[in-house]
N, C-alpha and C positions, 0 to 999 in steps of 0.2 A: 783544403776546402774551407771557405770563409765561414765564420760563425754567423748563425742567424740571430739577429737581435731579438731580445725578448719583448714582451708587451710593455707599453709605456707605464701602466699602472698594474697593481695586483687585483684584488677582488673589488667589485663594485656592489654596494648595497643600495637597493632602491626600496623605499618604503612608502606605503599609501595609508594615510589616516582615513578610516572609513566609518561612517555612521549611516546605516540604512542605504547602502549602495548596491543592493542586489541587482539592479539594472546595469551596473557598470563593472562589477568585480571580475567577471570572466574577460571582458574586453581589455581591461587595464592590465591584467596579468599576461594575457596573450601578447599584447603590444610590447610590454616591457621585456618579455622573454625573447621576442624576435629582435628587438633592438640590442639586447645584450649578446645574443649569438652573433649578430653582425659586428659588434664591437670586438669580440674575441677574434673573429676572422680578420678584422682590420688591424689587429695587433695593439689595440688600445688598452684592453684589460685581459687578465688571465682567467677570471672566474666571476661569478655573480650570485647574488641572493636577492630574492624578492620578499619583502616583509609586509604583510597586511596587519595593520593595527586596528582591530575591531573595537570601536569605542562604544561598547555596550549597545550594539544595534538591536532593534526590536523587530526587524524583518528577517529574511532568510540569509542575510550577509554572513553571519557566523558559520552556518552550515555549509554554504557554498565555499567559503574560505577554507574550512577544514577539508573539504573534498579536494580542493586544488592542492593543498599541502600534502595530502595523502597520495596524490598521483604524480607529484613532481618534487624531487628532493631539493630543488632550488627555491621552493616556496616555503615560507614559515608564517605562522599566525600567532599574534599576541592578542589575547582577549582581555579587555577591561571589564571588571565586574560592575563598575558604575561608569556613567558617561562623564568624561573629563574634558570635553570640548577639544578644539584644535590644539591649543597649547599643550595640554596633557598628552594627547596622542602623539604630537611631534616629539616631546621629551622621551616618551616610550620608544618611538622609532629610532631616534638618534642613540638611545641607550642600548637598544637591542642589536643595532648594526655591528657587524664584525668586519666589514670591508675596509680597505684603505681609503676608498672614496665612498661618500654617502650622498645619495640624491633623494630629496623629498619632493613629492608632487601629489596632486589630487587624483582621485579615482576616475573623474570624468574626462581625463586626458585633455587638458586645456591647450596642449601643444603637440606637435608631431614628435614622437619619441625618437625619431632619427636625429633630432637636434642634440641629443646627448653626446653623439660623436663629435659635434662641433664644440660643445662645452669642454670635452676632454682635451681636444686640441688647443683650445684657448688656455686651459689650465696649464698644460705642458709648455706652450710657447711663451706665455706671459708670466709663468711661475706664480700663478694665482693660488690662493688658499680657498677661496670661494668663487664660483662662477654663478652669477645670479642673472636670470633672464627678465626682460621686460616685454610687454606686448606692443607690437607695432600698431595695432588698431583694436580699440576696445568698444567700438560703436555697437557691436552685437549685444552688449550688456545694457544699453540704454543710457540716457543722459544722467540719471540720478547717480549711478555707480561711477560714471566718469567724473562727475563733480566731486563726489565723495573721495575718490582716489587722489584727485588733484590737491585738494585741501589737506588730506592726510599726509601726503608726501611733503607738502609745504610745512606742515606743523612739525614733522620729524626734523626737517632741516633747521627750523627756527629753534626748537627746543634742545636738539642734541648736536647740531652742527654737522649732520651727516646728509650729504646730497646724493640721493638715489632716485632712479626712475622706477615706479611701480614696485615699491619695496615689499608689498605683501603678495606678490605673484608667487604661485606655488611651483617654482623651479629654482632650487638652490643646490648646486653640486658642491660638496664640501670635502676637504681633506679631513679624515677622521681625527687626526692628531691635534687639530685646533681645539677639540673638546677636552684636551688635557688642561686648557686654560679657560674654557668657557663653560659656565654652568647656567643653564637657562632657568628662569623663574616663572615666567608668565604661564598661566593656564588658558588664557583666551587668545584671540587672534593678534594681539600685540606681539606675539612671540616671533613672527617673521622679522619685524623691525628690531626687536631686542637682539636677535642673532646678528644682524648686520651691524647694529650700533656697537655691540660688544666687540665684534671682530675688528671693525675699523678702529675703535679706540685702543685696542690692544696692539695694533700695528700690523694686523694681517692684511694681505692683499686681496681686495674684492674687485672683480672684473665683471662688467655687464655686457650683454649682447641682446639684440632684439630677435623675437620669434613671432611667427604668425600665431594668432590666437583663435581657438575654436570654443565658442560658448557652450555651456551645458545644454544638452538637448533632452535629457530625461531627469525627472525629479526637480527639486527646487533647492537653490542655494540659500543658506541662512546667514551668510557672512555680512550682509548689510542690514540686518534686522536691528531695530532700536536696542534690544537687549545686548546684542554683540557689540555694537558701537559703544554703548555705555561701559561695558567691561573693558574695552580697549582704552577708553579715556581713564578709567580708574587705575588700570595697571600702568599706563603711561605716567600718570601723576605720582603713583607710589614708587616707581623705579627711577624717576627723573634725577634725583640727587645722586644716587649710586652710579647711574650710567654716565652722568656728566663728569664724574670725578675719576673714571677709570684711567689708569696710566699704561703706556705701552710696555709690552714685554718682548716685542719683536723689533729688532733693529733692521731697517731697510737701507 
């Protein structure tokens, strides 16, 4: 009798940085659970965990998250005692993940979670270390965010020599072992770019693919506020010298 091949990957960790996401927390976890069950059935992964990083929320997000974790052994919650913004929440999520693969995304589900299966296949077929998505169409966010994103990606290209589309989009599927070589520093929204820049400079393979984008329908995004943009610029400047001098550790 022929042997049945095992899953392509082991455990998948998906984590959601959350600050005041009471309107989204249940929908995000339900969608992720469904996607992971489908991935197991398709033979892509063997197990999964869902991590909520509660970034000192002031609404009912912490209580809702704890209730979900109590009712589902696949769900874990990490609570920040003080708000650490996106970068701090992402560092917590990557540090807490125990899977062979780690995916980070937003609680407002900016893409169809079924796309994770495509990302896994791309990672397997192209031997990628990171699969990063970009949005096919961002018009739902308005002209201001489109212009901001265009110039931000252009600046990353000019300052660090890394050419990427939509580098800050919240869909990055990573092999966890890359973090044996990558230590993230940013506390703000520059962390998305920092991850990709470090990975590329170290010689890891980063592959991109496009996804349909679904804008936030509840609550407000703060990612393009003047305070957030100023923090991005400050971290970009402070890390510029270090990031530009990184030498490869991976030979392709």
